[in-house]
Kinemage of the C-alpha trace (Angstrom):
@kinemage 1
@onewidth
@group {chain A} dominant
@subgroup {mainchain}
@vectorlist {calphas} color= white
{ca unk a 1} P 1.517 -23.788 -206.646
{ca unk a 2} L 0.752 -25.203 -203.537
{ca unk a 3} L 1.787 -23.917 -200.451
{ca unk a 4} L 3.207 -28.133 -199.488
{ca unk a 5} L 5.130 -27.952 -202.826
{ca unk a 6} L 7.028 -25.188 -202.222
{ca unk a 7} L 7.739 -26.562 -198.645
{ca unk a 8} L 8.984 -29.482 -200.634
{ca unk a 9} L 11.382 -26.857 -201.957
{ca unk a 10} L 12.922 -25.458 -199.944
{ca unk a 11} L 13.300 -28.541 -197.526
{ca unk a 12} L 15.132 -30.327 -200.901
{ca unk a 13} L 17.026 -26.988 -200.942
{ca unk a 14} L 19.000 -26.644 -197.221
{ca unk a 15} L 19.458 -29.888 -197.527
{ca unk a 16} L 21.599 -30.422 -200.068
{ca unk a 17} L 23.105 -27.183 -199.128
{ca unk a 18} L 23.792 -29.007 -195.660
{ca unk a 19} L 25.253 -31.830 -197.257
{ca unk a 20} L 27.814 -29.588 -199.083
{ca unk a 21} L 28.729 -28.277 -196.326
{ca unk a 22} L 29.727 -31.493 -194.581
{ca unk a 23} L 31.000 -32.262 -196.867
{ca unk a 24} L 34.043 -28.663 -197.571
{ca unk a 25} L 34.204 -29.136 -193.711
{ca unk a 26} L 34.942 -33.353 -193.066
{ca unk a 27} L 37.830 -32.326 -196.461
{ca unk a 28} L 38.749 -29.039 -194.538
{ca unk a 29} L 39.107 -31.976 -191.892
{ca unk a 30} L 40.860 -34.399 -193.269
{ca unk a 31} L 43.176 -32.662 -195.288
{ca unk a 32} L 44.426 -30.012 -192.571
{ca unk a 33} L 48.147 -29.832 -191.290
{ca unk a 34} L 48.510 -30.756 -188.170
{ca unk a 35} L 50.836 -27.767 -186.929
{ca unk a 36} L 52.894 -27.925 -183.427
{ca unk a 37} L 50.900 -25.494 -180.788
{ca unk a 38} L 53.519 -24.139 -178.741
{ca unk a 39} L 53.047 -22.397 -175.691
{ca unk a 40} L 54.651 -19.250 -173.814
{ca unk a 41} L 55.052 -19.945 -169.874
{ca unk a 42} L 54.429 -16.321 -169.655
{ca unk a 43} L 51.058 -16.977 -170.962
{ca unk a 44} L 50.161 -19.108 -167.545
{ca unk a 45} L 52.018 -17.678 -164.647
{ca unk a 46} L 51.877 -14.023 -163.645
{ca unk a 47} L 55.666 -13.677 -162.847
{ca unk a 48} L 58.618 -11.932 -164.159
{ca unk a 49} L 61.538 -13.817 -164.659
{ca unk a 50} L 64.493 -11.306 -163.451
{ca unk a 51} L 64.986 -12.740 -159.729
{ca unk a 52} L 66.647 -9.815 -157.500
{ca unk a 53} L 69.537 -10.799 -155.365
{ca unk a 54} L 70.112 -9.120 -152.038
{ca unk a 55} L 73.215 -9.757 -150.005
{ca unk a 56} L 72.169 -10.045 -146.360
{ca unk a 57} L 74.844 -9.460 -143.557
{ca unk a 58} L 75.936 -12.647 -141.459
{ca unk a 59} L 74.598 -10.041 -138.358
{ca unk a 60} L 71.094 -9.457 -139.418
{ca unk a 61} L 70.390 -12.585 -140.231
{ca unk a 62} L 71.206 -13.592 -137.275
{ca unk a 63} L 69.123 -11.157 -135.923
{ca unk a 64} L 66.175 -12.102 -137.542
{ca unk a 65} L 66.814 -15.610 -137.498
{ca unk a 66} L 66.241 -15.491 -133.329
{ca unk a 67} L 63.940 -13.264 -133.490
{ca unk a 68} L 61.752 -15.819 -134.921
{ca unk a 69} L 62.476 -19.170 -132.744
{ca unk a 70} L 61.486 -15.884 -129.943
{ca unk a 71} L 58.651 -16.094 -130.698
{ca unk a 72} L 56.579 -18.738 -128.037
{ca unk a 73} L 54.163 -20.624 -129.225
{ca unk a 74} L 50.047 -20.095 -128.255
{ca unk a 75} L 48.534 -21.171 -125.323
{ca unk a 76} L 45.775 -23.952 -125.390
{ca unk a 77} L 42.774 -22.253 -123.826
{ca unk a 78} L 41.126 -24.447 -121.165
{ca unk a 79} L 37.180 -25.705 -122.863
{ca unk a 80} L 34.026 -23.643 -121.111
{ca unk a 81} L 32.702 -26.535 -118.376
{ca unk a 82} L 28.565 -26.265 -118.988
{ca unk a 83} L 26.732 -26.216 -116.081
{ca unk a 84} L 24.561 -29.435 -116.539
{ca unk a 85} L 21.185 -28.039 -115.300
């Protein structure tokens, strides 16, 4: 047998194997059960669901609000004028 016949035989075997693999894949894809996919929220968010409740005295809350109001607004700086040469 010469080299060309050997290559043709190997090519035919590979083609038949490819067709068989495609047929098996198609049958599995068409007959597969479709099960619903459930997701857990904890997989997407890295946070604890346990919330900590902190009680604050009314006096402390008022003091914090006053401090927030007392902050002065930042003043805008006047733009530096460029000297024309």
